[in-house]
N, C-alpha and C positions, 0 to 999 in steps of 0.2 A: 666888854671886851671884845672884839671880832678878829678873826684869825683865819687865815688859810694855809692849807697844809699840802704839800706836792705829794704826787706817786700815785697811789693806787685810785680807784674808779669815782672817789667822791668828787663832788664838785664843788662844795663849800662847807664851812665848819665853823661855828660859833661856840665860845667858851665862856663860861661863867662860874669861877671858883673851881670846884672838883668835878663839874658837868660840862661835859661837851656834846654838842648836837652836830651829826654827821648828815649832808646831803648827797644822796647818790644820783649817777645819772637815772633816767626814767628806766625802769625794769622792763625787762621784754615778756613780762607777764603781769595781768592784771590781778593775780593771786597775791593777797597780802595777809601773811600768817606771822604776826609777832613772836618774837622767841624772847625769853629772858633768861641769861645765863649769868651764873655768878661764880667767882673764884673769892674764897674766903680770904679777906686781908689784902685782896688787891684790885679787885674792880667788879663793877656788876653793869651790864650790857642788856638792853632792849634793842632788839633788831628786828627790821623788816625791809624787804627789798629796796624801798626807796629812802630809808634814813634810819639812824641809829644814834641810841643816848646812852652815853658812855660816861658812869659815876666812877670816880676814882681819886684817891688823893693825888695832890699835885705830883708827887715824885713817881707815880704810878699812872699817869694819865697818858703821856706819851706812847710808852708800851702798850698799854691797853687799847689805844688808837691803832697801833700798827697791827695788832691781833685783829682787829675789826676789818681793817683795810685788806690784810690778807685773806680772811674770810670771804669779804665783798668779792676780791677778785676771782677766789676759786668757785662761788656762786655765780657769778657772770660767766666765768669758762662753761659751767655746765650748763647754763641756759643758752648759751652759744651753740652747744652740741645738739641741745634739745629742738631748737628752733626749725632747723632745717628738716628735722627726722620724720614728721607726718607727711611732708610733700614727697619725701623721698621714698616711704613706704607706699603711698597712694600710686606714684610711678611703677614701683616694684611689682604691685599686684597687676597692673596693666601689662607690663613687661613680662610677665612669667612664661607665656607662650611664645614669646618672641626670643627669649633666653633658652629654651628647650628645642624651639623648632629653627633649624639655621639653613636659610634658604637663600639664594642670590638675589632673589626679589627683594629681599630686607636689606640688602648690603648697605643702604643709604642709613640705615639706624645702627650701623655697627659703630661709627665714631661717637655717637651719643652714649652708646653703652661704656665705651673704652673711657671717655670723658667722668662717666658716673663711678667706674672703678677707681680711676685716679682720685677722685673726690672724697670717697670711701675710705681710700689709702691715707689720704689726709686727716680725715676725722679719726682714723683709729690711732695715728699717731699723736693727735690731740688727747684722746682718752688715756692712752699710756702716758704722757706726760702729766695730765692732770692726776692720775692714780699714783703716779710718783709723788706728787705734791701732798697730796693727801696722807701719804705713808710717813710723811717726814716733817720736820718743823723749819720753818725757813731759817736761813743763817743768819745769827747777831739777835735772835728774839730770845729775850729772857725766859726762863723756866715758867714762872707764872703766867706770862703772855703767850707762851706756847700751849700752856694747859688752857688757858681761855680760849685760844683758836680751835684746839681739838674738842672742846665742849660745844662750842658753836657749830663745828661740822658735824658732831654727833647729833645735836638737837635739830639740825637741819636734814640730816638722813643724807647727806653728801653722797658718801660711799653707797648707799644701797641705791640710792637714784643712778650714782655712774655705773653700777654693776649692771642695772637694768638696761641703761642706754647702750653699755658694750653688747649685751646680748642681742638688743635690737641690730646694732650697725653691724654684729657677725652676720646676723641672718641676710641682712643686704648684701653683705661682702661675699657671702658663700652664692649666693643666686648670681651675682653679676660676675665673679671670678670663674665659675663653672661656663657661664655664657661666654666669656672671652678665649677660655681654652676651647670652647666646641668652635668657636668662630675660626680660630688659628689652625684645629685640626682640619675645619672644611676647605680652609685656604690651601693648606698643605695638600690635601686630596686632589682639590680641583687642579692646582698647579701641576701636581703629578701625572695627573690624566692628559692636561694639555702638552706637557712633554713628550708623553708616550705618543700622542698623535702627533706630532712633530716630527719625532724620530721615524715612526711608521711612513709617512708622508717623504720624508727624504730618502728614507731606502728605498720606496717605490720608484720614485722619481730617477735615482741611480740606477735601479733594475731595468727601467725602461730606455734610459740612455745607453746602458750597454748592449741593448737588444738591437740598437740602429745599426 
């Protein structure tokens, strides 16, 4: 018997008795580390990034599949945060001098730094959302399925990986946030001096006119 299930990242599924094979969208990593997790009296799951096998009684099969789908969504969200990080860190290394040396000749780079800061802010929001998800169980998930979800997350080390990602993003955020602050300070200083020069010129002109 073949069936398809709506919802999380799986592409298709095939069922046979109390066993169901899930196929997921191609993973964003070539690393395939199979995980086997068991909740006694409920289900056994063997998972890897591209597929998972769920063994459970007919009554437990659907909630077990929901747990695997929820875990896969969290895993993909984590990979989505990891994917751009290496490139961002490489750019940051090249940008260090630019972030600490604020000069008018570099002003064409400032919009890019601001765009990077906005991207990092969105990434931090995604990290906060995923952290909240890892700290709670999805609504409506039965306790055994929630336990299966937690065990899958623990076996995959999702929390530890997310904490590491958070630290790396925080370092990037500190760098670019400091750069934006320095750029704004430089603009205020420059604009203030321009205003002072304008005022002085106006006063000199007025004084010359009065002498006529």
